[in-house]
matplotlib code that plots the C-alpha trace (Angstrom):
import matplotlib.pyplot as plt

x = [25.4, 22.8, 20.8, 22.5, 21.6, 20.3, 22.1, 20.2, 21.7, 19.4, 17.2, 13.6, 10.9, 7.2, 4.4, 1.1, 0.0, -3.7, -5.4, -8.7, -11.4, -10.4, -7.5, -4.7, -1.4, -0.2, 2.5, 3.2, 5.7, 9.2, 9.8, 13.0, 11.7, 11.1, 13.5, 15.9, 15.3, 17.1, 20.2, 20.8, 19.7, 23.3, 24.3, 21.3, 21.5, 17.6, 15.9, 15.0, 11.3, 8.9, 7.1, 4.3, 4.0, 1.1, 0.8, -2.3, -2.4, -6.0, -5.8, -4.4, -1.7, -2.1, -1.9, -0.2, 2.7, 3.0, 2.2, 4.7, 3.5, 4.9, 4.9, 8.0, 11.2, 12.5, 9.8, 10.8, 10.8, 7.8, 8.0, 7.1, 9.0, 12.1, 12.1, 12.4, 15.1, 17.7, 15.4, 14.1, 14.9, 13.3, 9.7, 6.8, 4.3, 0.7, -2.2, -5.6, -6.4, -9.4, -11.8, -15.3, -18.4, -16.8, -19.4, -20.0, -21.7, -19.2, -16.2, -13.7, -15.5, -13.3, -10.6, -12.3, -12.0, -8.6, -7.2, -10.6, -12.3, -15.7, -18.5, -20.5, -18.5, -20.6, -23.9, -26.9, -26.2, -22.4, -20.1, -16.5, -14.4, -11.0, -8.0, -5.2, -2.7, -5.0, -5.3, -1.4, -1.0, -3.2, -0.2, 2.8, 1.8, 2.4, 6.2, 6.6, 6.1, 3.3, 1.3, 0.7, 1.2, -1.5, 0.0, -1.6, -0.9, -4.6, -5.9, -7.8, -6.6, -6.6, -6.8, -10.0, -10.6, -12.6, -15.6, -15.4, -14.2, -11.6, -8.4, -7.3, -4.2, -1.2, -0.2, 2.7, 6.1, 7.1, 4.5, 5.3, 8.9, 8.2, 5.9, 8.6, 11.8, 11.5, 11.1, 8.3, 9.0, 8.2, 5.1, 4.0, 4.6, 2.5, -0.3, -0.2, -0.6, -3.6, -5.1, -4.6, -6.3, -9.0, -9.5, -9.7, -12.3, -14.5, -14.3, -15.3, -18.4, -19.3, -19.1, -21.2, -23.9, -23.9, -24.4, -27.4, -28.9, -28.3, -31.5, -33.7, -32.1, -33.4, -31.5, -30.3, -29.3, -27.6, -25.4, -24.6, -23.7, -21.5, -19.5, -19.3, -18.2, -15.5, -13.9, -14.2, -12.5, -9.8, -9.1, -9.3, -6.5, -4.4, -4.8, -3.6, -0.6, 0.4, 0.8, 3.9, 5.5, 4.8, 8.2, 10.4, 12.9, 12.4, 15.2, 17.6, 18.4, 21.0, 18.3, 17.3, 13.5, 11.8, 10.1, 6.6, 6.1, 3.3, 2.9, 0.1, 0.8, 4.3, 3.0, 6.2, 8.1, 5.5, 5.5, 9.4, 9.4, 6.9, 8.8, 11.9, 10.0, 8.7, 12.2, 13.2, 10.2, 10.9, 14.7, 14.2, 11.5, 9.2, 6.4, 6.1, 2.9, 2.5, -0.1, 0.4, -2.4, -1.0, -4.0, -4.2, -5.6, -8.0, -5.1, -1.9, 0.9, 4.3, 6.1, 8.0, 6.2, 2.7, 0.3, -3.1, -5.4, -4.2, -7.7, -8.7, -5.6, -6.6, -9.9, -8.0, -10.6, -7.8, -6.7, -3.1, -1.9, -3.5, -2.0, 1.4, 1.1, -0.2, 2.8, 5.0, 3.2, 3.1, 6.7, 7.7, 5.6, 7.5, 10.8, 10.1, 8.9, 12.2, 14.2, 12.2, 13.1, 16.7, 16.7, 15.1, 17.9, 20.6, 19.7, 21.4, 19.8, 21.6, 22.2, 19.6, 18.3, 15.3, 13.6, 14.1, 12.2, 9.4, 6.6, 5.9, 2.5, 2.3, -0.7, -4.2, -7.8, -8.4, -7.4, -8.5, -9.0, -10.4, -13.5, -13.3, -12.9, -12.0, -10.9, -7.4, -5.7, -2.1, -0.3, 3.4, 4.9, 8.5, 10.7, 9.4, 11.3, 9.4, 10.8, 10.0, 8.8, 8.9, 5.6, 2.7, -0.4, -3.7, -6.9, -8.0, -11.6, -12.0, -10.0, -8.4, -9.5, -7.0, -7.7, -6.0, -2.8, -3.7, -3.9, -0.4, 1.0, -0.4, 1.2, 4.4, 4.7, 3.8, 0.0, -1.5, -4.9, -6.4, -8.9, -9.4, -12.4, -13.4, -10.4, -10.9, -7.4, -4.4, -2.1, -1.8, -0.1, 3.4, 4.3, 5.9, 7.5, 11.3]
y = [-1.0, -2.8, -1.6, -2.5, -6.0, -7.3, -9.9, -11.7, -15.1, -17.0, -16.4, -15.2, -17.8, -17.4, -19.3, -18.9, -17.0, -17.6, -15.8, -17.4, -16.5, -12.9, -13.0, -14.9, -14.1, -16.4, -16.1, -17.8, -20.6, -19.5, -19.8, -19.6, -16.6, -14.6, -12.2, -13.8, -13.1, -10.3, -12.4, -12.9, -9.5, -8.1, -10.8, -10.4, -6.6, -6.7, -3.5, -3.2, -3.6, -0.8, -0.9, 1.0, 1.6, 3.6, 4.7, 6.5, 8.2, 7.7, 10.8, 13.1, 15.8, 19.5, 21.3, 24.5, 22.4, 20.5, 22.8, 25.6, 29.1, 29.2, 26.7, 25.5, 24.0, 26.9, 26.7, 27.4, 24.2, 23.6, 21.7, 18.4, 18.9, 19.8, 16.2, 15.1, 17.8, 15.2, 13.8, 17.3, 16.5, 13.1, 14.0, 16.3, 17.7, 18.3, 20.2, 20.7, 17.2, 15.1, 12.5, 14.0, 12.9, 11.5, 12.5, 9.2, 7.5, 9.0, 11.4, 8.8, 6.8, 8.4, 6.0, 3.3, 4.9, 6.6, 4.2, 3.6, 6.9, 5.3, 7.9, 8.1, 5.6, 3.7, 5.2, 3.1, 1.3, 1.9, -0.6, -0.1, -0.5, -2.0, -0.1, 1.2, -1.3, -4.3, -2.8, -2.6, -6.2, -7.6, -7.2, -6.6, -9.4, -12.0, -11.6, -11.9, -14.4, -12.3, -10.2, -7.6, -7.1, -5.3, -4.1, -2.2, -1.1, -1.9, -4.7, -2.3, -1.9, 0.2, -2.7, -3.7, -6.3, -5.8, -7.2, -4.5, -6.8, -5.5, -7.3, -7.7, -5.9, -7.8, -6.3, -8.6, -7.9, -11.3, -13.2, -11.2, -12.2, -15.8, -15.8, -14.0, -15.7, -18.7, -22.1, -24.4, -27.9, -30.7, -31.4, -27.7, -27.8, -31.0, -29.4, -26.2, -28.5, -30.3, -26.9, -25.9, -29.1, -28.6, -25.0, -26.3, -28.9, -26.3, -24.1, -27.1, -27.7, -23.9, -23.8, -26.9, -25.5, -22.1, -23.8, -25.7, -22.4, -20.3, -21.4, -20.3, -16.7, -13.4, -11.3, -9.0, -12.1, -13.7, -10.6, -10.6, -14.5, -13.8, -11.2, -13.8, -16.6, -14.4, -13.9, -17.7, -18.6, -16.1, -17.7, -21.2, -20.1, -18.7, -21.9, -24.0, -21.6, -21.8, -25.6, -25.2, -23.0, -24.5, -26.3, -23.7, -22.0, -18.5, -15.7, -15.8, -12.6, -11.7, -9.9, -11.5, -12.2, -9.2, -9.3, -7.9, -4.8, -5.8, -2.3, -0.9, 2.7, 2.5, 3.8, 5.0, 1.8, -0.3, 1.8, 1.8, -1.9, -2.6, 0.0, -2.2, -5.1, -3.3, -2.4, -6.1, -7.4, -4.8, -5.5, -9.2, -8.7, -10.6, -8.2, -5.0, -3.7, -2.7, -0.7, 0.2, 1.7, 4.1, 4.0, 6.5, 5.5, 6.6, 6.5, 8.4, 7.4, 6.4, 9.5, 11.9, 15.1, 13.6, 13.2, 13.4, 11.0, 11.1, 11.1, 13.8, 16.0, 15.6, 17.2, 20.2, 22.9, 25.3, 25.1, 25.9, 23.6, 20.7, 21.6, 21.9, 18.4, 16.9, 18.3, 16.2, 13.2, 14.0, 15.1, 11.7, 10.2, 12.2, 11.4, 7.7, 8.2, 10.0, 6.9, 4.7, 7.0, 6.8, 3.1, 2.9, 5.2, 3.1, 0.1, 0.3, -1.1, -0.9, 2.8, 3.9, 3.2, 1.3, 4.5, 5.6, 2.5, 2.8, 5.2, 6.0, 7.7, 9.1, 11.0, 10.9, 10.6, 13.7, 17.3, 18.6, 16.0, 18.4, 18.9, 15.6, 17.3, 15.1, 18.0, 19.4, 16.3, 16.1, 14.2, 13.4, 11.4, 10.3, 8.4, 6.4, 8.1, 11.3, 14.7, 16.1, 19.8, 20.7, 22.0, 22.0, 23.8, 23.0, 25.0, 24.5, 25.3, 23.5, 20.3, 18.2, 14.6, 12.5, 9.7, 11.7, 11.1, 7.4, 7.0, 8.7, 6.3, 3.3, 4.3, 5.1, 1.4, 0.0, -0.5, 1.1, 2.6, 6.0, 6.1, 5.0, 5.7, 9.5, 10.6, 13.2, 13.2, 10.8, 13.2, 16.0, 19.3, 19.6, 15.9, 14.6, 11.2, 11.3]
z = [-1.9, -0.1, 3.0, 6.3, 7.6, 4.1, 1.9, -0.8, -1.1, -3.3, -6.3, -5.3, -5.9, -5.6, -3.9, -2.4, 0.7, 1.4, 4.3, 4.5, 2.0, 2.1, -0.5, -2.2, -3.3, -6.0, -8.6, -11.9, -12.1, -13.0, -16.8, -18.7, -20.5, -17.4, -15.9, -13.4, -9.8, -7.6, -7.0, -10.8, -11.9, -11.9, -14.3, -16.7, -16.8, -17.0, -15.9, -12.3, -11.7, -10.9, -7.5, -5.6, -1.9, -0.3, 3.3, 4.6, 8.1, 9.3, 11.6, 9.0, 9.3, 10.5, 7.2, 8.3, 9.6, 6.3, 3.3, 2.4, 1.7, -1.7, -4.5, -6.5, -5.6, -3.4, -0.8, 2.9, 4.8, 7.2, 10.4, 8.9, 5.6, 7.6, 8.8, 5.0, 4.1, 3.2, 0.4, -0.7, -4.3, -4.3, -3.5, -4.5, -2.1, -3.6, -2.2, -3.6, -4.4, -3.1, -4.1, -4.8, -2.8, 0.2, 2.7, 4.5, 7.3, 9.8, 9.9, 9.1, 6.4, 3.7, 5.0, 3.3, -0.2, -0.1, -2.7, -4.6, -4.8, -4.5, -3.5, -0.4, 1.7, 4.2, 3.3, 2.1, -1.1, -0.8, -2.5, -2.7, -5.8, -6.6, -4.9, -6.8, -5.4, -6.4, -10.0, -10.1, -8.6, -11.3, -13.6, -11.4, -9.0, -11.7, -11.3, -7.7, -4.9, -3.4, -5.8, -2.9, 0.7, 2.7, 6.0, 8.9, 12.5, 13.4, 11.1, 8.9, 5.3, 2.3, -0.1, -1.7, -4.3, -7.6, -5.9, -3.2, -0.5, 2.0, 2.3, 6.0, 7.0, 8.4, 11.7, 12.7, 11.3, 12.7, 10.9, 7.8, 8.0, 8.4, 5.4, 3.3, 4.3, 6.5, 5.0, 6.3, 7.5, 5.0, 7.2, 6.9, 3.1, 2.8, 4.9, 2.7, -0.5, 1.2, 1.8, -1.8, -3.0, -0.6, -1.9, -5.3, -4.4, -2.7, -5.8, -8.0, -5.8, -5.9, -9.7, -9.9, -7.7, -9.6, -12.9, -11.7, -10.5, -13.6, -15.4, -12.5, -12.2, -13.3, -15.8, -12.9, -10.6, -13.6, -14.0, -10.3, -10.5, -13.5, -11.5, -8.7, -10.9, -12.5, -9.0, -8.3, -11.6, -10.9, -7.5, -9.1, -11.6, -8.6, -6.8, -9.7, -10.2, -6.6, -6.4, -8.6, -6.0, -2.7, -2.6, -4.0, -1.7, -0.4, -0.6, 2.3, 4.2, 7.0, 9.0, 12.2, 12.6, 14.1, 17.5, 17.5, 19.7, 22.2, 23.5, 21.3, 22.4, 20.8, 17.5, 16.1, 17.0, 15.3, 12.3, 12.0, 12.4, 9.5, 7.3, 7.7, 6.5, 3.5, 2.5, 2.9, 0.8, -2.1, -2.1, -2.4, -5.0, -2.9, -3.9, -5.9, -4.4, -0.8, 1.2, 4.9, 6.9, 9.6, 12.1, 15.0, 18.4, 21.1, 23.5, 24.6, 22.3, 23.8, 22.6, 24.8, 25.3, 24.6, 27.4, 25.7, 23.7, 19.9, 18.5, 20.9, 20.0, 16.2, 17.0, 18.3, 17.4, 16.8, 20.5, 20.3, 23.2, 21.5, 18.1, 19.7, 21.3, 18.0, 16.3, 18.4, 17.2, 13.5, 13.5, 14.9, 12.0, 9.4, 11.0, 10.7, 7.1, 6.5, 7.8, 5.5, 2.4, 3.4, 3.5, 0.1, -1.3, 0.4, -1.8, -5.3, -8.3, -11.6, -12.2, -9.7, -6.2, -4.8, -4.1, -7.8, -8.9, -6.3, -6.4, -2.8, -2.0, 1.5, 2.9, 4.5, 3.7, 5.8, 4.9, 8.3, 10.8, 13.3, 11.1, 9.4, 6.0, 3.2, 0.9, 0.3, 1.2, 2.3, -0.5, -0.9, -3.9, -3.6, -5.8, -8.7, -11.5, -11.4, -12.1, -8.7, -8.5, -4.8, -3.7, -6.3, -5.1, -6.9, -6.2, -2.6, -3.4, -6.6, -6.0, -8.7, -8.5, -6.5, -8.9, -11.7, -9.6, -9.4, -13.2, -13.5, -10.8, -12.5, -15.8, -14.1, -12.9, -16.3, -16.0, -19.1, -18.0, -19.0, -16.1, -12.7, -10.4, -10.3, -12.5, -15.2, -16.6, -16.7, -14.8, -12.3, -13.2, -11.7, -11.6, -14.7, -15.4, -15.7]

ax = plt.figure().add_subplot(projection="3d")
ax.plot(x, y, z, "-o")
ax.set_aspect("equal")
plt.show()
């Protein structure tokens, strides 16, 4: 069965989505040797692709309402996990994980490095490293129209290039729908081709200028220039690939184009709308790598029973009234995440579901938002073909590197790496591949 309101009618094609100088999303031209797209997969019996989706809640989750008291599969449901009870056998909760050396220039700086593990975020000399999604997209992205999607409720992003540049987050479901599924006019396609050609022309000029400078640079500057030119050549290659896809058709879906929610305080409504877009993007194989930044706000969210500023509530200082009101917000977030998991499970793929073929990482860069602690992070891993183990409690004082989990996730979706960031192992105890 397919998720309600979704009907894939044409084979998926791929083309470029360029967002200024920040990033590019380009796929290779469709070759006969390549796996047929979604619409043809049932005839080819090709295995369903593996995907990765990561969501980070910037204001954290109250640990006592999330983590069970006992480890294992028979744990007693906590207030937040009770919202996910229908999917209990399809996810694992982990505690005792964190990135080392995350003290930064402010209490929320660890948000910059949740998917990278780079130390000392925001302090003097800090330079971010590649995020997990981008590492995965380097391989998985060659098979889809968009190598990755970086989504957000605020414009901030978890996605960082190999050069340590943040990729802006798309906040508009309506714009995303147009990019994924709506065909441009002949004039718009021609304009895109001109932009691609202009981009190649600019890169040609940059390469000529860099070559003329090379003889005058010191060894240190020459090394930095080599890193820069590597990035330029990669972009040049993507621009060349994209020209073969600018006129190919996009997948057709039955869903009506979404209407953006203009009320910024409707945090849950905005999350739900973007979750729906993620399901569509994955089902049509438009992308296999997605990040979604769930930002809080310095305002009262539009949720029944909430009357105080969300950020202020997250700094509850153990005030029970604030904790109770914060619980209302965070239960709503978990309920919306529950709906997302349900929609992934409703999409059948061969002998499995879309959730079975998608590693879903859900959590936060803050273990205790009230004190800005970046240790003992809340982490849930759903789907992805893992043998889920209920609740796995690692040492809360001597945390296991979260990047160990990242290596496991990369391997689970087919990227063969043995180390990522601050990892010390290629797996975490209690989470095994199926």
